[in-house]
C-alpha positions as CSV (number, residue, x, y, z in Angstrom):
1,R,2.0,11.1,7.5
2,P,3.1,9.1,5.1
3,I,0.4,6.1,4.2
4,G,1.1,3.0,6.4
5,A,1.9,4.6,9.4
6,G,-1.2,4.0,11.0
7,N,-3.5,5.5,9.2
8,H,-3.6,3.0,6.1
9,L,-7.5,2.4,6.8
10,L,-8.0,6.1,6.5
11,F,-6.6,6.0,3.3
12,I,-8.5,3.4,1.9
13,C,-11.8,5.1,2.9
14,F,-10.4,8.1,1.6
15,V,-10.1,6.6,-2.0
16,S,-12.9,4.9,-2.2
17,F,-15.4,7.4,-1.2
18,Q,-13.3,9.5,-4.0
19,F,-13.8,6.9,-6.6
20,L,-17.5,6.0,-5.6
21,S,-18.0,10.4,-5.6
22,L,-16.5,10.8,-8.6
23,F,-18.0,7.9,-10.2
24,F,-21.9,9.2,-9.2
25,F,-20.9,12.5,-10.3
26,V,-19.8,11.1,-14.0
27,M,-23.6,9.0,-14.1
28,M,-25.8,12.1,-12.9
29,V,-23.9,13.8,-15.8
30,I,-23.5,11.4,-18.8
31,P,-27.5,11.3,-19.5
32,I,-27.6,15.1,-19.5
33,L,-25.3,15.3,-21.9
34,L,-26.7,12.5,-23.6
35,Q,-30.0,14.6,-23.8
36,H,-28.1,18.0,-25.0
37,H,-25.6,16.4,-27.2
38,E,-25.9,19.4,-29.6
39,D,-24.5,22.2,-27.5
40,L,-21.5,20.0,-26.1
41,F,-19.2,22.8,-28.0
42,F,-21.4,25.6,-26.0
43,P,-21.1,26.9,-23.1
44,P,-22.6,25.7,-20.7
45,M,-22.4,22.1,-21.6
46,S,-18.9,22.5,-23.0
47,G,-17.6,23.3,-19.8
48,L,-19.8,20.2,-18.2
49,A,-18.2,17.7,-20.8
50,V,-14.6,18.9,-19.9
51,V,-15.1,18.2,-16.2
52,S,-16.9,15.1,-16.5
53,M,-13.8,13.6,-18.8
54,F,-11.7,14.5,-16.1
55,G,-13.8,13.0,-13.7
56,L,-13.8,9.7,-15.8
57,V,-9.9,9.7,-16.0
58,T,-9.2,10.3,-12.4
59,A,-12.2,7.7,-10.8
60,G,-10.2,5.2,-13.3
61,S,-7.4,5.8,-11.8
62,L,-8.6,5.7,-8.3
63,L,-10.0,2.1,-9.5
64,V,-6.4,0.8,-10.0
65,L,-4.6,2.6,-7.2
66,L,-7.8,0.9,-4.7
67,L,-7.6,-2.7,-6.9
68,H,-3.9,-2.5,-6.1
69,Q,-3.6,-0.9,-2.9
70,L,-6.3,-4.0,-1.7
71,R,-4.4,-6.3,-3.4
72,G,-1.6,-5.3,-1.4
73,I,-4.4,-5.6,1.7
74,L,-5.2,-9.2,0.8
75,K,-1.5,-10.5,0.3
76,N,-0.2,-8.7,3.5
77,L,2.5,-7.1,0.9
78,T,3.4,-3.3,0.6
79,T,4.2,-1.8,-2.6
80,N,7.9,-1.9,-1.8
81,E,8.4,-5.0,-1.2
82,E,6.7,-6.4,-4.1
83,V,8.4,-3.9,-6.7
84,N,11.5,-4.8,-4.5
85,K,11.8,-8.8,-3.9
86,E,14.6,-10.0,-5.4
87,R,16.2,-7.5,-3.2
88,Y,14.8,-9.4,0.0
89,T,16.2,-12.5,1.4
90,Y,13.5,-13.5,3.7
91,F,10.8,-13.5,0.7
92,W,12.8,-16.0,-1.2
93,R,13.4,-20.3,-0.1
94,D,15.3,-22.6,-1.8
95,D,13.8,-25.9,-3.0
96,G,16.6,-28.0,-4.5
97,E,16.6,-27.3,-8.2
98,E,14.7,-24.0,-8.0
99,R,13.8,-20.7,-5.6
100,R,10.5,-19.5,-5.1
101,F,9.2,-16.7,-3.6
102,V,7.3,-17.2,0.1
103,N,5.6,-13.9,1.8
104,P,6.5,-15.2,5.5
105,F,3.3,-12.3,6.3
106,D,0.8,-13.7,4.7
107,K,-1.5,-15.5,6.3
108,G,-4.1,-15.8,4.1
109,W,-6.6,-13.4,2.9
110,Y,-9.4,-13.4,5.1
111,L,-6.6,-12.9,8.1
112,N,-4.7,-10.4,6.2
113,F,-8.0,-8.2,5.8
114,K,-8.4,-9.1,9.6
115,E,-5.6,-7.5,10.6
116,F,-6.1,-4.3,8.5
117,L,-9.1,-3.9,9.9
118,G,-7.4,-4.1,13.3
119,I,-9.8,-6.9,14.2
120,G,-7.1,-9.7,13.6
121,G,-4.4,-11.4,14.9
122,R,-2.4,-8.8,16.8
123,V,1.1,-7.6,14.9
124,E,3.9,-7.5,17.0
125,Y,6.4,-5.1,16.5
126,V,10.2,-4.0,17.7
127,R,12.2,-1.0,18.3
128,L,15.4,-0.6,16.4
129,F,18.7,1.5,17.1
130,Q,21.1,2.4,15.0
131,T,24.5,1.2,16.0
132,S,28.2,2.0,14.6
133,H,29.4,0.1,12.2
134,P,31.6,0.8,9.5
135,N,30.8,2.0,6.7
136,R,27.2,1.4,7.2
137,S,24.8,1.6,9.6
138,R,23.6,-1.6,10.6
139,L,20.0,-2.0,12.8
140,R,19.7,-3.8,16.0
141,H,16.1,-5.1,17.4
142,D,15.9,-5.1,21.4
143,S,13.7,-7.4,22.6
144,D,14.2,-10.2,24.7
145,R,12.8,-12.2,22.7
146,N,14.1,-15.3,20.8
147,D,12.6,-15.4,17.3
148,E,14.6,-14.9,14.1
149,L,15.2,-11.9,13.0
150,E,16.7,-10.6,9.5
151,V,19.3,-7.8,10.1
152,L,18.6,-4.9,8.4
153,V,21.5,-2.8,6.4
154,V,20.3,0.2,5.4
155,P,23.5,2.7,3.5
156,S,25.8,4.7,5.6
157,G,23.9,8.6,6.0
158,W,20.9,6.7,6.5
159,T,19.8,7.6,9.6
160,T,16.4,5.9,11.7
161,S,15.0,6.8,14.6
162,E,13.7,4.8,17.6
163,S,9.8,5.3,16.6
164,S,10.9,3.3,13.8
165,A,9.8,-0.6,13.4
166,C,9.9,-3.7,11.7
167,K,7.4,-7.1,11.9
168,F,8.8,-10.3,13.2
169,L,9.2,-12.9,11.1
170,P,7.1,-16.4,11.3
């Protein structure tokens, strides 16, 4: 399953445990390598040094990924929304002279984190269905609520299943 399809918490736990495992491995190996620094170019110390370097680089990469994910969780913003925010009209408000970015899903870092853990406010989802439209596939929501929703338009050839979901805009 893709990340975020009901398994984002598990993914964050996985990345965290991977980072911690590699970090502690490297921290345990460094004293051994320092103690045997004259043998670093000979087996088995050379292999241990190479594995430690890979572990250090991988741990650093996992830390960057983890921090990026945590930042998105605290802002309630996906990577796609952050990268393509210029394309999503519901993120922008005109204040007379300037256009400013406003995240309608952000409830503050504490409530966002509670929502991520599944103990906070409930996120409401709607089911999306494909309708016919010349040149494009237009999606509509099937709900008796009167909330305003941004109409999603996708290029022709793209499809969606009935299990697709989007958040209600406040």
